[in-house]
N, C-alpha and C positions, 0 to 999 in steps of 0.2 A: 461711609466707606470703612471697611475693616482694615485698620492700619497695623494689626498685629503681625509680627514677623514670624514666618514659618521656618522651621528647621529643615535641613536636608531630608531628614527621616520622614517628617510629615509630608513634604512634597513628594517623596518617593512612594509613600503610602497611597497618596492620591493617584499617582501614575499607575501603581501596581493594581489598584482596585479597578479603575476605569478602563485601563488597557485590557485587563482580564475579562471584564464584562463585555467589552467590544469584540474581542478576538477569540474568546474561549471556545465557542461552538465550532468555529472553523478550525481552530487549533486541534480540538479533539478529533475532528474528522481526519485531519492530516496525520496526527499521531496514530490513530487507530488503523487507518488504511496502510500507513507505513509499517506498523507492527505486523499486520497480516501479510504484507509484501515480503517480510523476512522469509516466509515460507510460501511464496506465491506459486512456485512450481510444484510444491507438494499439494497445495490446494487444487491445482490443475489436475493432478492425479485423482483427487477425490471427486471433483466435479465432472471429469471426463473419464468414465470407467473404461472406455476403449483404449486408453493410453496406459493402463496398468499392466505393462509388459515387463518381461525379464530382459535386462540389458543384453544387447547382442554381443556375441564374441568378436565379430568382425563386421566391417561396414565398407562398402565400395560405392563411390559416386558413379563411376563408369558403368558398372553392371546393374545397379539397383535404382539409381535416381535419374540419370540422364535419359534413359528410354521413356520414363514416365513424363518428364518435362517436355520432351519432344512430342509426345502424344497429346499432353494436356494444354501446352502453351507454345506451339511452334512459332507464333508470330510475336511473342513477347520480346520487348527490348532488353529485359534483364531478368535473370533467374536468381533467386536466393535460396540457399540450402543451409538451414540451421541444423548443426550436427547434434547427435544425441549426447547425453552426459550422464553422470551419476545420478543427478536429481531429476533429469528428464530423459527417459529412455527412448523417446520417439524422435523421428526426423520431421522437421517442418519445411516444406517447400512453399515458395511464394513468388508471385509475379503480379504485374498490373495488366488489366484489360481495360483500356481507356483510362478513366479516372477511378476505377474500382480496383481495390487491393484484394487479391485472391490468394488463399493459402489452403494447403492440404496437409494432413498428418499421415506419415508413412511409417509402417512397421519396418525397422531397419534389418530385422532378421530375415523376413520373407520378401521384402521389397514390394509390399502391397499397400495400396491406399486404404487407410482406415475409414470407418463410417464418419459422416459429417460430425463436426464437433458439437454443434447445437448449444454451445455455451462459450462465453468469453473466459470463464475460469478466473483464476487469481491474476495471471499475467495480463489478461485482456480487460478486466474490469476493476479489481481492487488496486492493482499497481498504478494504472493511469489516474485513478481517482485520487491517489495519494499526492500527486504533484501537479495535476492540471484541472481537477474537479470535473473532468470531462467537458471543459469549456474550451473549444478550439478557436473560436472566432477571434482573430487578431491577437492570438496568444494571450487572451485575457486571463485564462486560468493560471498561466505561469506568473503573470503580474500580480494576480490576487495572492498567489503563494508567496511572492516576494514581500508584499505588505504584511501578510500574516507572520512570515518569518522574522521580519524586523520587529514586529510587535512582540514576538516571543523573546527575542533578545532583550528588549526593554523590560519585559516582565521578569526575566532572570536577574538582570542587574538590579532593578528596583527591589526585587524580593530579597536579595542578599543584604541590601542596605536596611530594609525594613526590619528584618529579623536580627535584633541585637544579640539574642542568645541562640545563635545558629547551631552551635555544637550541643547545647543543652537540649534544643528541640529535637536533635537527632536521636537522643537516648530517652525521649519522653513519649510514652504511649499509655494512655489511661482509658481503656475500653469500658471500665466500670463507672466512669464519671458520666457527666451529662452527655447527651447525644451530640451537642454542639462541640464540646471539648474533645470528644473522641474523633470527630471529623476533622477538627483543627490539627490534632496530633498526627493523623494520617497524612494530611496535606503537608505539614512541615517535614515529616520523615521522608516522604517521596521527593520533596523539593531538595532537601539537603543530601540525601543518599545518592541521588542520580544527577546531581547538578552538573558534573563534568560531561556526562553523556548528553544531557539536554543542550548544553552549549555547543558541543561538538556536532551533534546531529543537526541542529538548526543552522549553524554557520556553514557547514559543508553542504547542506541542502541549497543554500543560496549560491554557493560557489559553483555547484554543478551546472546551473543554468546561466552562468555568466555570459555565454555567447548570445543568449536571448536578451538579457538585460542590457548588454552593450550594443545591441543592434541599432538603436536610434542614433548612437554616436558614431557608427562606422563611416557614414558619408563624410563626416568632418575630417576623418583621418585618411580614408582611402579615396575620397572623391567619387568619381564615376566608376571606379573599380571596387566598390564596396562589396558586390557579390563574390569577389575573389578573396575576401578576407579569410573565410574559413579554409580555403586551400592553402593560404600562406601560414595560418596559425597551426592548423592540424595536419599540414602536409598531405593533402588529398591528391590522388592521381586520377586523371581522366584522359581518354583518347577518343576522338570522334570516329564513327564508323567509316569504312572505306566504301560502303554501299556496293560491295562486291561479295557474292556468296563465298563462304568458307566453311571449313570443317574443324571441329574442336579436336584438340589432342587429348591425351590422357590427363584428366583432372586429378586422378589418384596420384600420378607421378608428380604433378605440381604441388599437391598437398604435402607429399613426402619431402620435396625439396624445400618447401616453406618451413617445415619442422626442423630440417637440418640448419636452415639459416637462423632460426630462433635458438638453436641449441637445445631443443626439446620443447615440451609444451603441447597442449591439446588445441584442436581447432574448434573455433566457435561457429563461424559461418563462412561459406564460400559464395561469392557473388560473381555471376558471369554476365558481363555487359555485352550486348549485341551478339548473342550466341551463334547466330547463323551467318555472321559477317566475317570477312577475312581479317578485320581488325578487332576481333573479339578479345576481351580482356578478362582474365580470371584473377580475382582478388581473394586471397586467403587471409582470414582474420584470426588472430590468436585468442584463445579463451584465457582470461586472467584469473584462473582458479588456483594458481600457485604463488601469488604475490599480493601485496596489499593494494598497490595502485591499480586502478581500473584501466590498465594500459593494454588496449586491444591492438597490438602491433599488426600492421597489414603489409603483405607482400603481394606484388602484382606480376602476372606473367602474360606473355603473348598467348592467346588462346589456341592458335594453330600450332606453333612450334614449341611452346612451353618455355621459351626463353625468358629469363628474369628481366623485367622492365624497371622495377624500382622497389626499394624497401623504405617503409615509412620512417621518417625522422621528425617527430613533432617538435615544435618550439618549446623552450623551457617553461614558458607560461602555461602551455598546454599540459606539461608534465605535472605542474603544481595542481592544476584542475583535476587531472586524472588521479592524483594521490588522494585528494579530498573526496573525490567520487568513490574511490575504493573504500575509504573509511566509512562512508555513508551507506554504500550498497553492499558491502561485504561479499564480493564475488568469490573470494578464496574459500577453499574447502576446509572448513573448521567448524564442526558441529557444535562444539562447546561455546565458541564465540557467537555463533548464530542463535543459539538458545539464550545466551546472555543478552543479546540485542532484543530478542523477543520479550524477555522478562522486563528489561528496562523500558521498552516501549510501552508495555502495559502499565508500568509505574508512572510514566508520563501521562497516560490516560487517566489514571486515578488522581494524579495531582490536579489536572484540569477540572475533572468532575467534582472533586471535593471543594476546590476553590469556588466554583459556581454555586454549589450547595450552601457553602458558608455565606456567600453574599445574599442569596435568596432568603435564608433563615433570618439574617439580620434585618433585611428590609421588611420582611413579613411582620415581625414584632412591631417595628416602628409604624408601618402603614396601617396595621390593625388598630393601633391606638389613635391614629389620625383619621380613621374611617376611609382610607383610600384602598384601591384594589389593583393598581397598576402592576404590583409585583406578580400578579397572576400571569400576566403576559410574559414577563421575564422568566418566571418559573417554568412555564410551558415550553418556551424556547430552549431553556437550559436542559430540561429533562429530555426533550426530543433531540437536542443537539448532542447528547451524550448517550444515554441508555437507548434512545430511539434509534441511533445509528447501529447499535449492536442488534437490536430487535430486527431492523430491516435487513441486516447482513444475514442473520440466521434464517429469516423468512426466505431470502434468496436461495440459501442452501436447501431448504425444504422444498421450494419450488423446483429446484434443479433435480431433485429426486422424484417429484410427482408429475412433472410435465411430460406428455408423450412426445414422440417425434413429430415435428411440424416445421413449416417454413418460418424462418425468422424466430426460431425458438429462443435464441440468445436475447432478442429484443423483449420477449415476454418475461424472461427472467429479470432483466433490468427494470422493466415496468413494475414487476412485483416488488422489487426493492424500493423504488420511489413511492409506490402506492402505500406500502406499509409504513414508510418513513412519515408520510403526510398524516396517516391515521394516528401514529404515535404523537404527533404534534397536537392533533385535535383532542386526543385523549388526555394528554398532559395539561392542556389549557382548561379542559372541562373539569378535571379533578383537582385543579390548583385552587381550591376554595379554602380559605382560612377556617379552622386551624389545621387543615389536612393537606398542606402543600406537598409534604413528603410522601403522601399516600400515592401520588402519581408515580414517583420514583420507584417505590417498592412494588407496585402493581406491574410496572414494566420490567422490573427485576424478575418477578414471577414469570412473566411472558418469556424472558430470556431463558430461564430454566426449562420451561416446557418446550420451547422451540429447539434448544440445543439437544435435549433428550430425544425429541422427535426426529431430528436430523440423523442421529446415530442409528435409531431404529429403522428409518427408511433406507439408509445406506445398506444395512444388513439385509433387508427384505428385497430390495431391488437389484442388488449386485451379488449377494451371497457372501460379501466380504465383511463379516462381523469382526469384532476386535480380536477374538480368539483365533479365527482363521487367518486374519491378516498377519498376526504375529508368527503363526506356524509357517505361512507361505513366504515370510520375509518381506511383506509389503509394508515397510516401516513408515512410508509416507501416509498411507491410509490409517494404519494403527495410531500414528501420532496425531492426526487430525481428529480421529474419534476420541482419543484420550483427552485432548484439550477440550473437546465439546462436552464430554462427560464431567470433567473438572469444572467447566463453566456452569453446567446445569446444577451441580451440587452446591457450588458457592452461591449462585443466584437464588436458589430455592431456600437455602439456609438463611440468607439475609432477609428474604421476604418473610419467611416464617417467624424470624425473630422480631421483625418490625410489627407484624400483625398481632403477635402475642402481647408486645408492649403497648400497642395502641388499644387493644381490648381492655388492658388493665388500667389505663389512664382514665381519670374522670373527665367528663366533658366540661370545658371551661364555661364560665358564666357568660350569658349572652349569646351562646352558640346553639342553634337549633339541633336537637338530637337527630341522629341519622335514622333514616327509614330502615326497616328490617332488611330490605334488599341491598342496602349500602353498608351494612355492618361488616366489621372485619371478620373474615373466616377464621 
């Protein structure tokens, strides 16, 4: 038995290494999808060309929306109307038909139903992927996120303890040194530079879903009234139907009254419960675009008379949760901070990817000497769990522009994402042969460059909104997405080209079979 005493730093180095190997691929997915979600509504505009509208000067629920809802869903027990905003110029109406959730997009200027979406877009695919991994069964996705978040906090604390020269690392970048040293410098800089952001975004992400994580403990506190806990904490209002036919009053007047009660502010959503009943309730929810806290204050009215029934007053603990939710989700209108979150999110992705690459490089050298090949599996998972995620995302954008109109088109888009992701794993595992383990990474970097460029070209060909025209027409969401795609293509292709040039100039190590001509570096 080894009786040598380990220092705190050595113990934290062990924690940092193996927690990183265990959670990094899921952490990269969370960080990357979260980074995309900073501009999820702008991605919607790119993936749903029918929504690239000019913001309407005025909008009326009474004149433009209620007639559509009465025609489309006269028997629905609840109608929801998501108001247009600066970032999303369309109206979304929704209701339930049995167990099916149905939604339609409306042009607020003309009051007409837009063509079927045919895509989940950023808000329907990338954003839920960020926090639930699209795993709904028994809230398993949320619990998996909690485990990954706690792992990230452990990585941050252990990383600070491990790096004794933390401030020196911040100012040290040696791109002309060895490949391993340059990767380590990038890892250290991203870790130190964005450390407060990493901690804030991880902790706030856990706080957002506290109601889910506390759910198993609620029966201990509330006993048989556990389902009423949300009503007590978040001050939710409900009124049963009278089961007597009734007529809705002016929803526009109720919205105006709600805005007066708030002292200003924009409307996020209007919900109408039991719209055909005498006890119909109209709830107006505030859009938190002028404050840090994600405080969506709600005011409820009697649907027939328009009389104020209640104004939401959430408990103080809910106020703390909403504050951290705002810091995480940045609902406020501030484009500078939104871009800063985007850049720092990308920094987190680079931190995770370089950490995995460093671990694989170190194990490759050791296992090559020992004649083992297990590092190939880890290298394949690491490559597919980082660059493969980006390749699959870009493949989904390309599929979005190529697929024709069809039934369940959004399902085909999602299938394209997961199919390409699996292919990236097979490719990375196949190409992870010593001493070419990094070759898989740079070949997938080349694929990223090609797919990003192809997405921009296809957007211009299929919609006519090329980068120049988008700028002229003031379609800044489309211009921004295309610009990011072009920057991604340029960076990825430059990295791949640099690697292949260096690989071609390096001698083949002794004991390694020369590559066949078809496998030689381009």
